[in-house]
mmCIF file of the N, C-alpha and C atoms, coordinates in Angstrom:
data_MODEL
# 
_entry.id   MODEL 
# 
loop_
_atom_site.group_PDB 
_atom_site.id 
_atom_site.type_symbol 
_atom_site.label_atom_id 
_atom_site.label_alt_id 
_atom_site.label_comp_id 
_atom_site.label_asym_id 
_atom_site.label_entity_id 
_atom_site.label_seq_id 
_atom_site.pdbx_PDB_ins_code 
_atom_site.Cartn_x 
_atom_site.Cartn_y 
_atom_site.Cartn_z 
_atom_site.occupancy 
_atom_site.B_iso_or_equiv 
_atom_site.pdbx_formal_charge 
_atom_site.auth_seq_id 
_atom_site.auth_comp_id 
_atom_site.auth_asym_id 
_atom_site.auth_atom_id 
_atom_site.pdbx_PDB_model_num 
ATOM 1   N N  . UNK A 1 1  ? 131.496 99.012  91.795  1.00 0.00 ? 1  UNK A N  1 
ATOM 2   C CA . UNK A 1 1  ? 130.469 99.960  91.616  1.00 0.00 ? 1  UNK A CA 1 
ATOM 3   C C  . UNK A 1 1  ? 129.640 100.368 92.805  1.00 0.00 ? 1  UNK A C  1 
ATOM 4   N N  . UNK A 1 2  ? 129.260 101.615 92.822  1.00 0.00 ? 2  UNK A N  1 
ATOM 5   C CA . UNK A 1 2  ? 128.547 102.071 94.185  1.00 0.00 ? 2  UNK A CA 1 
ATOM 6   C C  . UNK A 1 2  ? 127.078 101.901 93.793  1.00 0.00 ? 2  UNK A C  1 
ATOM 7   N N  . UNK A 1 3  ? 126.587 101.718 94.812  1.00 0.00 ? 3  UNK A N  1 
ATOM 8   C CA . UNK A 1 3  ? 125.056 101.355 94.850  1.00 0.00 ? 3  UNK A CA 1 
ATOM 9   C C  . UNK A 1 3  ? 124.352 102.486 95.449  1.00 0.00 ? 3  UNK A C  1 
ATOM 10  N N  . UNK A 1 4  ? 123.344 102.931 94.916  1.00 0.00 ? 4  UNK A N  1 
ATOM 11  C CA . UNK A 1 4  ? 122.524 104.013 95.311  1.00 0.00 ? 4  UNK A CA 1 
ATOM 12  C C  . UNK A 1 4  ? 121.583 103.633 96.513  1.00 0.00 ? 4  UNK A C  1 
ATOM 13  N N  . UNK A 1 5  ? 121.612 104.427 97.384  1.00 0.00 ? 5  UNK A N  1 
ATOM 14  C CA . UNK A 1 5  ? 120.583 104.115 98.439  1.00 0.00 ? 5  UNK A CA 1 
ATOM 15  C C  . UNK A 1 5  ? 119.135 104.613 97.986  1.00 0.00 ? 5  UNK A C  1 
ATOM 16  N N  . UNK A 1 6  ? 118.254 103.695 98.133  1.00 0.00 ? 6  UNK A N  1 
ATOM 17  C CA . UNK A 1 6  ? 117.044 103.854 97.602  1.00 0.00 ? 6  UNK A CA 1 
ATOM 18  C C  . UNK A 1 6  ? 116.092 104.173 98.672  1.00 0.00 ? 6  UNK A C  1 
ATOM 19  N N  . UNK A 1 7  ? 116.272 103.761 100.033 1.00 0.00 ? 7  UNK A N  1 
ATOM 20  C CA . UNK A 1 7  ? 115.419 103.947 101.137 1.00 0.00 ? 7  UNK A CA 1 
ATOM 21  C C  . UNK A 1 7  ? 116.137 103.950 102.398 1.00 0.00 ? 7  UNK A C  1 
ATOM 22  N N  . UNK A 1 8  ? 115.590 104.505 103.498 1.00 0.00 ? 8  UNK A N  1 
ATOM 23  C CA . UNK A 1 8  ? 116.309 104.574 104.724 1.00 0.00 ? 8  UNK A CA 1 
ATOM 24  C C  . UNK A 1 8  ? 115.215 104.146 105.699 1.00 0.00 ? 8  UNK A C  1 
ATOM 25  N N  . UNK A 1 9  ? 115.610 103.258 106.700 1.00 0.00 ? 9  UNK A N  1 
ATOM 26  C CA . UNK A 1 9  ? 114.684 103.137 107.741 1.00 0.00 ? 9  UNK A CA 1 
ATOM 27  C C  . UNK A 1 9  ? 115.283 103.268 109.162 1.00 0.00 ? 9  UNK A C  1 
ATOM 28  N N  . UNK A 1 10 ? 114.913 104.018 109.962 1.00 0.00 ? 10 UNK A N  1 
ATOM 29  C CA . UNK A 1 10 ? 115.507 104.229 111.371 1.00 0.00 ? 10 UNK A CA 1 
ATOM 30  C C  . UNK A 1 10 ? 114.538 103.987 112.388 1.00 0.00 ? 10 UNK A C  1 
ATOM 31  N N  . UNK A 1 11 ? 114.916 103.517 113.813 1.00 0.00 ? 11 UNK A N  1 
ATOM 32  C CA . UNK A 1 11 ? 113.991 103.541 114.638 1.00 0.00 ? 11 UNK A CA 1 
ATOM 33  C C  . UNK A 1 11 ? 114.521 104.181 115.956 1.00 0.00 ? 11 UNK A C  1 
ATOM 34  N N  . UNK A 1 12 ? 113.590 104.439 116.820 1.00 0.00 ? 12 UNK A N  1 
ATOM 35  C CA . UNK A 1 12 ? 114.104 105.009 118.199 1.00 0.00 ? 12 UNK A CA 1 
ATOM 36  C C  . UNK A 1 12 ? 113.189 104.434 119.235 1.00 0.00 ? 12 UNK A C  1 
ATOM 37  N N  . UNK A 1 13 ? 113.860 104.152 120.447 1.00 0.00 ? 13 UNK A N  1 
ATOM 38  C CA . UNK A 1 13 ? 112.871 103.514 121.488 1.00 0.00 ? 13 UNK A CA 1 
ATOM 39  C C  . UNK A 1 13 ? 112.995 104.306 122.766 1.00 0.00 ? 13 UNK A C  1 
ATOM 40  N N  . UNK A 1 14 ? 111.789 104.388 123.546 1.00 0.00 ? 14 UNK A N  1 
ATOM 41  C CA . UNK A 1 14 ? 111.653 104.999 124.706 1.00 0.00 ? 14 UNK A CA 1 
ATOM 42  C C  . UNK A 1 14 ? 110.792 104.059 125.697 1.00 0.00 ? 14 UNK A C  1 
ATOM 43  N N  . UNK A 1 15 ? 111.387 103.588 126.738 1.00 0.00 ? 15 UNK A N  1 
ATOM 44  C CA . UNK A 1 15 ? 110.756 102.583 127.616 1.00 0.00 ? 15 UNK A CA 1 
ATOM 45  C C  . UNK A 1 15 ? 110.235 101.504 126.711 1.00 0.00 ? 15 UNK A C  1 
ATOM 46  N N  . UNK A 1 16 ? 108.985 101.151 126.483 1.00 0.00 ? 16 UNK A N  1 
ATOM 47  C CA . UNK A 1 16 ? 108.601 99.975  125.786 1.00 0.00 ? 16 UNK A CA 1 
ATOM 48  C C  . UNK A 1 16 ? 108.215 100.275 124.468 1.00 0.00 ? 16 UNK A C  1 
ATOM 49  N N  . UNK A 1 17 ? 108.022 101.581 124.087 1.00 0.00 ? 17 UNK A N  1 
ATOM 50  C CA . UNK A 1 17 ? 107.637 102.038 122.731 1.00 0.00 ? 17 UNK A CA 1 
ATOM 51  C C  . UNK A 1 17 ? 108.688 102.158 121.784 1.00 0.00 ? 17 UNK A C  1 
ATOM 52  N N  . UNK A 1 18 ? 108.394 101.760 120.513 1.00 0.00 ? 18 UNK A N  1 
ATOM 53  C CA . UNK A 1 18 ? 109.339 101.819 119.432 1.00 0.00 ? 18 UNK A CA 1 
ATOM 54  C C  . UNK A 1 18 ? 108.708 102.595 118.173 1.00 0.00 ? 18 UNK A C  1 
ATOM 55  N N  . UNK A 1 19 ? 109.312 103.634 117.764 1.00 0.00 ? 19 UNK A N  1 
ATOM 56  C CA . UNK A 1 19 ? 108.916 104.376 116.709 1.00 0.00 ? 19 UNK A CA 1 
ATOM 57  C C  . UNK A 1 19 ? 109.766 104.202 115.505 1.00 0.00 ? 19 UNK A C  1 
ATOM 58  N N  . UNK A 1 20 ? 109.329 103.812 114.223 1.00 0.00 ? 20 UNK A N  1 
ATOM 59  C CA . UNK A 1 20 ? 109.905 103.521 112.953 1.00 0.00 ? 20 UNK A CA 1 
ATOM 60  C C  . UNK A 1 20 ? 109.714 104.680 112.148 1.00 0.00 ? 20 UNK A C  1 
ATOM 61  N N  . UNK A 1 21 ? 110.801 105.219 111.464 1.00 0.00 ? 21 UNK A N  1 
ATOM 62  C CA . UNK A 1 21 ? 110.519 106.046 110.174 1.00 0.00 ? 21 UNK A CA 1 
ATOM 63  C C  . UNK A 1 21 ? 111.216 105.416 109.073 1.00 0.00 ? 21 UNK A C  1 
ATOM 64  N N  . UNK A 1 22 ? 110.441 105.527 107.862 1.00 0.00 ? 22 UNK A N  1 
ATOM 65  C CA . UNK A 1 22 ? 110.898 104.874 106.557 1.00 0.00 ? 22 UNK A CA 1 
ATOM 66  C C  . UNK A 1 22 ? 110.831 105.917 105.433 1.00 0.00 ? 22 UNK A C  1 
ATOM 67  N N  . UNK A 1 23 ? 112.010 106.201 105.048 1.00 0.00 ? 23 UNK A N  1 
ATOM 68  C CA . UNK A 1 23 ? 112.019 107.314 103.943 1.00 0.00 ? 23 UNK A CA 1 
ATOM 69  C C  . UNK A 1 23 ? 112.443 106.723 102.522 1.00 0.00 ? 23 UNK A C  1 
ATOM 70  N N  . UNK A 1 24 ? 111.819 107.230 101.598 1.00 0.00 ? 24 UNK A N  1 
ATOM 71  C CA . UNK A 1 24 ? 112.141 106.823 100.295 1.00 0.00 ? 24 UNK A CA 1 
ATOM 72  C C  . UNK A 1 24 ? 111.748 107.983 99.372  1.00 0.00 ? 24 UNK A C  1 
ATOM 73  N N  . UNK A 1 25 ? 112.408 107.794 98.248  1.00 0.00 ? 25 UNK A N  1 
ATOM 74  C CA . UNK A 1 25 ? 112.158 108.782 97.184  1.00 0.00 ? 25 UNK A CA 1 
ATOM 75  C C  . UNK A 1 25 ? 110.621 108.915 96.695  1.00 0.00 ? 25 UNK A C  1 
ATOM 76  N N  . UNK A 1 26 ? 110.110 110.159 96.573  1.00 0.00 ? 26 UNK A N  1 
ATOM 77  C CA . UNK A 1 26 ? 108.608 110.086 96.390  1.00 0.00 ? 26 UNK A CA 1 
ATOM 78  C C  . UNK A 1 26 ? 108.140 111.594 95.905  1.00 0.00 ? 26 UNK A C  1 
ATOM 79  N N  . UNK A 1 27 ? 107.097 112.063 96.289  1.00 0.00 ? 27 UNK A N  1 
ATOM 80  C CA . UNK A 1 27 ? 106.721 113.244 95.864  1.00 0.00 ? 27 UNK A CA 1 
ATOM 81  C C  . UNK A 1 27 ? 106.452 114.277 97.036  1.00 0.00 ? 27 UNK A C  1 
ATOM 82  N N  . UNK A 1 28 ? 106.976 114.125 98.083  1.00 0.00 ? 28 UNK A N  1 
ATOM 83  C CA . UNK A 1 28 ? 107.229 114.956 99.226  1.00 0.00 ? 28 UNK A CA 1 
ATOM 84  C C  . UNK A 1 28 ? 105.921 114.852 100.296 1.00 0.00 ? 28 UNK A C  1 
ATOM 85  N N  . UNK A 1 29 ? 105.020 113.935 99.971  1.00 0.00 ? 29 UNK A N  1 
ATOM 86  C CA . UNK A 1 29 ? 103.981 113.658 100.838 1.00 0.00 ? 29 UNK A CA 1 
ATOM 87  C C  . UNK A 1 29 ? 104.514 112.933 102.147 1.00 0.00 ? 29 UNK A C  1 
ATOM 88  N N  . UNK A 1 30 ? 104.246 113.560 103.432 1.00 0.00 ? 30 UNK A N  1 
ATOM 89  C CA . UNK A 1 30 ? 104.570 112.920 104.565 1.00 0.00 ? 30 UNK A CA 1 
ATOM 90  C C  . UNK A 1 30 ? 103.415 112.271 105.310 1.00 0.00 ? 30 UNK A C  1 
ATOM 91  N N  . UNK A 1 31 ? 103.498 111.049 105.549 1.00 0.00 ? 31 UNK A N  1 
ATOM 92  C CA . UNK A 1 31 ? 102.527 110.297 106.222 1.00 0.00 ? 31 UNK A CA 1 
ATOM 93  C C  . UNK A 1 31 ? 102.898 109.851 107.700 1.00 0.00 ? 31 UNK A C  1 
ATOM 94  N N  . UNK A 1 32 ? 101.873 109.869 108.476 1.00 0.00 ? 32 UNK A N  1 
ATOM 95  C CA . UNK A 1 32 ? 102.181 109.116 109.853 1.00 0.00 ? 32 UNK A CA 1 
ATOM 96  C C  . UNK A 1 32 ? 101.222 107.892 110.071 1.00 0.00 ? 32 UNK A C  1 
ATOM 97  N N  . UNK A 1 33 ? 101.691 106.714 110.186 1.00 0.00 ? 33 UNK A N  1 
ATOM 98  C CA . UNK A 1 33 ? 100.858 105.656 110.124 1.00 0.00 ? 33 UNK A CA 1 
ATOM 99  C C  . UNK A 1 33 ? 99.840  105.606 109.045 1.00 0.00 ? 33 UNK A C  1 
ATOM 100 N N  . UNK A 1 34 ? 100.177 105.934 107.827 1.00 0.00 ? 34 UNK A N  1 
ATOM 101 C CA . UNK A 1 34 ? 99.205  105.817 106.693 1.00 0.00 ? 34 UNK A CA 1 
ATOM 102 C C  . UNK A 1 34 ? 98.522  107.157 106.538 1.00 0.00 ? 34 UNK A C  1 
ATOM 103 N N  . UNK A 1 35 ? 98.496  107.998 107.319 1.00 0.00 ? 35 UNK A N  1 
ATOM 104 C CA . UNK A 1 35 ? 97.841  109.208 107.425 1.00 0.00 ? 35 UNK A CA 1 
ATOM 105 C C  . UNK A 1 35 ? 98.490  110.454 107.101 1.00 0.00 ? 35 UNK A C  1 
ATOM 106 N N  . UNK A 1 36 ? 98.148  111.134 105.973 1.00 0.00 ? 36 UNK A N  1 
ATOM 107 C CA . UNK A 1 36 ? 98.776  112.384 105.578 1.00 0.00 ? 36 UNK A CA 1 
ATOM 108 C C  . UNK A 1 36 ? 99.016  113.258 106.849 1.00 0.00 ? 36 UNK A C  1 
ATOM 109 N N  . UNK A 1 37 ? 100.139 114.086 107.030 1.00 0.00 ? 37 UNK A N  1 
ATOM 110 C CA . UNK A 1 37 ? 100.522 114.705 108.184 1.00 0.00 ? 37 UNK A CA 1 
ATOM 111 C C  . UNK A 1 37 ? 99.449  115.962 108.517 1.00 0.00 ? 37 UNK A C  1 
ATOM 112 N N  . UNK A 1 38 ? 98.874  116.473 107.413 1.00 0.00 ? 38 UNK A N  1 
ATOM 113 C CA . UNK A 1 38 ? 97.739  117.284 107.779 1.00 0.00 ? 38 UNK A CA 1 
ATOM 114 C C  . UNK A 1 38 ? 96.713  116.950 108.535 1.00 0.00 ? 38 UNK A C  1 
ATOM 115 N N  . UNK A 1 39 ? 96.343  115.744 108.527 1.00 0.00 ? 39 UNK A N  1 
ATOM 116 C CA . UNK A 1 39 ? 95.245  115.129 109.357 1.00 0.00 ? 39 UNK A CA 1 
ATOM 117 C C  . UNK A 1 39 ? 95.626  114.688 110.632 1.00 0.00 ? 39 UNK A C  1 
ATOM 118 N N  . UNK A 1 40 ? 96.824  114.690 111.054 1.00 0.00 ? 40 UNK A N  1 
ATOM 119 C CA . UNK A 1 40 ? 97.292  114.224 112.287 1.00 0.00 ? 40 UNK A CA 1 
ATOM 120 C C  . UNK A 1 40 ? 96.569  114.947 113.372 1.00 0.00 ? 40 UNK A C  1 
ATOM 121 N N  . UNK A 1 41 ? 96.021  114.559 114.570 1.00 0.00 ? 41 UNK A N  1 
ATOM 122 C CA . UNK A 1 41 ? 95.716  115.119 115.627 1.00 0.00 ? 41 UNK A CA 1 
ATOM 123 C C  . UNK A 1 41 ? 96.183  114.462 116.901 1.00 0.00 ? 41 UNK A C  1 
ATOM 124 N N  . UNK A 1 42 ? 96.275  115.128 118.083 1.00 0.00 ? 42 UNK A N  1 
ATOM 125 C CA . UNK A 1 42 ? 96.175  116.783 118.171 1.00 0.00 ? 42 UNK A CA 1 
ATOM 126 C C  . UNK A 1 42 ? 97.247  117.257 117.471 1.00 0.00 ? 42 UNK A C  1 
ATOM 127 N N  . UNK A 1 43 ? 96.982  118.728 117.329 1.00 0.00 ? 43 UNK A N  1 
ATOM 128 C CA . UNK A 1 43 ? 97.910  119.552 116.523 1.00 0.00 ? 43 UNK A CA 1 
ATOM 129 C C  . UNK A 1 43 ? 99.324  119.652 117.050 1.00 0.00 ? 43 UNK A C  1 
ATOM 130 N N  . UNK A 1 44 ? 99.479  119.463 118.351 1.00 0.00 ? 44 UNK A N  1 
ATOM 131 C CA . UNK A 1 44 ? 100.908 119.475 119.000 1.00 0.00 ? 44 UNK A CA 1 
ATOM 132 C C  . UNK A 1 44 ? 101.806 118.273 118.357 1.00 0.00 ? 44 UNK A C  1 
ATOM 133 N N  . UNK A 1 45 ? 101.142 117.094 118.024 1.00 0.00 ? 45 UNK A N  1 
ATOM 134 C CA . UNK A 1 45 ? 101.926 115.969 117.404 1.00 0.00 ? 45 UNK A CA 1 
ATOM 135 C C  . UNK A 1 45 ? 102.228 116.322 116.022 1.00 0.00 ? 45 UNK A C  1 
ATOM 136 N N  . UNK A 1 46 ? 101.279 117.006 115.324 1.00 0.00 ? 46 UNK A N  1 
ATOM 137 C CA . UNK A 1 46 ? 101.678 117.356 113.890 1.00 0.00 ? 46 UNK A CA 1 
ATOM 138 C C  . UNK A 1 46 ? 102.777 118.249 113.858 1.00 0.00 ? 46 UNK A C  1 
ATOM 139 N N  . UNK A 1 47 ? 102.840 119.146 114.762 1.00 0.00 ? 47 UNK A N  1 
ATOM 140 C CA . UNK A 1 47 ? 103.901 120.207 114.787 1.00 0.00 ? 47 UNK A CA 1 
ATOM 141 C C  . UNK A 1 47 ? 105.325 119.441 115.218 1.00 0.00 ? 47 UNK A C  1 
ATOM 142 N N  . UNK A 1 48 ? 105.178 118.592 116.278 1.00 0.00 ? 48 UNK A N  1 
ATOM 143 C CA . UNK A 1 48 ? 106.405 117.986 116.598 1.00 0.00 ? 48 UNK A CA 1 
ATOM 144 C C  . UNK A 1 48 ? 106.916 117.061 115.427 1.00 0.00 ? 48 UNK A C  1 
ATOM 145 N N  . UNK A 1 49 ? 105.987 116.250 114.563 1.00 0.00 ? 49 UNK A N  1 
ATOM 146 C CA . UNK A 1 49 ? 106.420 115.346 113.545 1.00 0.00 ? 49 UNK A CA 1 
ATOM 147 C C  . UNK A 1 49 ? 106.851 116.352 112.387 1.00 0.00 ? 49 UNK A C  1 
ATOM 148 N N  . UNK A 1 50 ? 106.444 117.590 112.295 1.00 0.00 ? 50 UNK A N  1 
ATOM 149 C CA . UNK A 1 50 ? 107.059 118.369 110.987 1.00 0.00 ? 50 UNK A CA 1 
ATOM 150 C C  . UNK A 1 50 ? 108.213 119.074 111.410 1.00 0.00 ? 50 UNK A C  1 
ATOM 151 N N  . UNK A 1 51 ? 108.765 119.184 112.817 1.00 0.00 ? 51 UNK A N  1 
ATOM 152 C CA . UNK A 1 51 ? 109.926 119.728 113.050 1.00 0.00 ? 51 UNK A CA 1 
ATOM 153 C C  . UNK A 1 51 ? 111.091 119.654 112.207 1.00 0.00 ? 51 UNK A C  1 
ATOM 154 N N  . UNK A 1 52 ? 111.495 118.516 111.923 1.00 0.00 ? 52 UNK A N  1 
ATOM 155 C CA . UNK A 1 52 ? 112.658 118.134 110.869 1.00 0.00 ? 52 UNK A CA 1 
ATOM 156 C C  . UNK A 1 52 ? 112.468 119.053 109.578 1.00 0.00 ? 52 UNK A C  1 
ATOM 157 N N  . UNK A 1 53 ? 111.440 119.049 109.095 1.00 0.00 ? 53 UNK A N  1 
ATOM 158 C CA . UNK A 1 53 ? 111.051 119.661 107.813 1.00 0.00 ? 53 UNK A CA 1 
ATOM 159 C C  . UNK A 1 53 ? 111.309 121.156 107.974 1.00 0.00 ? 53 UNK A C  1 
ATOM 160 N N  . UNK A 1 54 ? 110.719 121.784 109.174 1.00 0.00 ? 54 UNK A N  1 
ATOM 161 C CA . UNK A 1 54 ? 110.866 123.140 109.396 1.00 0.00 ? 54 UNK A CA 1 
ATOM 162 C C  . UNK A 1 54 ? 112.286 123.579 109.601 1.00 0.00 ? 54 UNK A C  1 
ATOM 163 N N  . UNK A 1 55 ? 112.910 122.508 110.311 1.00 0.00 ? 55 UNK A N  1 
ATOM 164 C CA . UNK A 1 55 ? 114.573 123.078 110.594 1.00 0.00 ? 55 UNK A CA 1 
ATOM 165 C C  . UNK A 1 55 ? 115.459 122.836 109.367 1.00 0.00 ? 55 UNK A C  1 
ATOM 166 N N  . UNK A 1 56 ? 115.166 121.882 108.531 1.00 0.00 ? 56 UNK A N  1 
ATOM 167 C CA . UNK A 1 56 ? 115.914 121.708 107.305 1.00 0.00 ? 56 UNK A CA 1 
ATOM 168 C C  . UNK A 1 56 ? 115.336 122.395 106.099 1.00 0.00 ? 56 UNK A C  1 
ATOM 169 N N  . UNK A 1 57 ? 114.051 122.761 106.183 1.00 0.00 ? 57 UNK A N  1 
ATOM 170 C CA . UNK A 1 57 ? 113.438 123.505 104.828 1.00 0.00 ? 57 UNK A CA 1 
ATOM 171 C C  . UNK A 1 57 ? 112.845 122.292 104.047 1.00 0.00 ? 57 UNK A C  1 
ATOM 172 N N  . UNK A 1 58 ? 111.801 122.813 103.488 1.00 0.00 ? 58 UNK A N  1 
ATOM 173 C CA . UNK A 1 58 ? 110.841 121.970 102.580 1.00 0.00 ? 58 UNK A CA 1 
ATOM 174 C C  . UNK A 1 58 ? 111.678 121.491 101.298 1.00 0.00 ? 58 UNK A C  1 
ATOM 175 N N  . UNK A 1 59 ? 112.692 122.213 100.781 1.00 0.00 ? 59 UNK A N  1 
ATOM 176 C CA . UNK A 1 59 ? 113.321 121.803 99.762  1.00 0.00 ? 59 UNK A CA 1 
ATOM 177 C C  . UNK A 1 59 ? 114.122 120.629 99.793  1.00 0.00 ? 59 UNK A C  1 
ATOM 178 N N  . UNK A 1 60 ? 114.418 120.368 101.170 1.00 0.00 ? 60 UNK A N  1 
ATOM 179 C CA . UNK A 1 60 ? 115.381 119.185 101.442 1.00 0.00 ? 60 UNK A CA 1 
ATOM 180 C C  . UNK A 1 60 ? 114.385 117.883 101.400 1.00 0.00 ? 60 UNK A C  1 
ATOM 181 N N  . UNK A 1 61 ? 113.156 118.108 101.607 1.00 0.00 ? 61 UNK A N  1 
ATOM 182 C CA . UNK A 1 61 ? 112.192 116.924 101.602 1.00 0.00 ? 61 UNK A CA 1 
ATOM 183 C C  . UNK A 1 61 ? 111.305 117.053 100.363 1.00 0.00 ? 61 UNK A C  1 
ATOM 184 N N  . UNK A 1 62 ? 111.551 117.755 99.501  1.00 0.00 ? 62 UNK A N  1 
ATOM 185 C CA . UNK A 1 62 ? 110.696 117.721 98.201  1.00 0.00 ? 62 UNK A CA 1 
ATOM 186 C C  . UNK A 1 62 ? 110.463 116.365 97.547  1.00 0.00 ? 62 UNK A C  1 
ATOM 187 N N  . UNK A 1 63 ? 111.516 115.382 97.677  1.00 0.00 ? 63 UNK A N  1 
ATOM 188 C CA . UNK A 1 63 ? 111.497 114.149 96.950  1.00 0.00 ? 63 UNK A CA 1 
ATOM 189 C C  . UNK A 1 63 ? 111.242 112.997 97.917  1.00 0.00 ? 63 UNK A C  1 
ATOM 190 N N  . UNK A 1 64 ? 110.912 113.280 99.168  1.00 0.00 ? 64 UNK A N  1 
ATOM 191 C CA . UNK A 1 64 ? 110.860 112.324 100.158 1.00 0.00 ? 64 UNK A CA 1 
ATOM 192 C C  . UNK A 1 64 ? 109.382 111.726 100.072 1.00 0.00 ? 64 UNK A C  1 
ATOM 193 N N  . UNK A 1 65 ? 109.210 110.464 100.280 1.00 0.00 ? 65 UNK A N  1 
ATOM 194 C CA . UNK A 1 65 ? 107.858 109.929 100.502 1.00 0.00 ? 65 UNK A CA 1 
ATOM 195 C C  . UNK A 1 65 ? 107.844 109.240 101.629 1.00 0.00 ? 65 UNK A C  1 
# 
């Protein structure tokens, strides 16, 4: 029996810093450290975080939380 993947967790490292991304089925709201992406400051960080959505299209992320 095939199991459905309910969520994905990935991480990346640079020097001593570690970034973790956790994706699961949801309503399309993207959060960074618990904050909606629209409230992330400075704006350049918001744009950098939003890059995958812009490249793949918002439809691909419609059910991601």
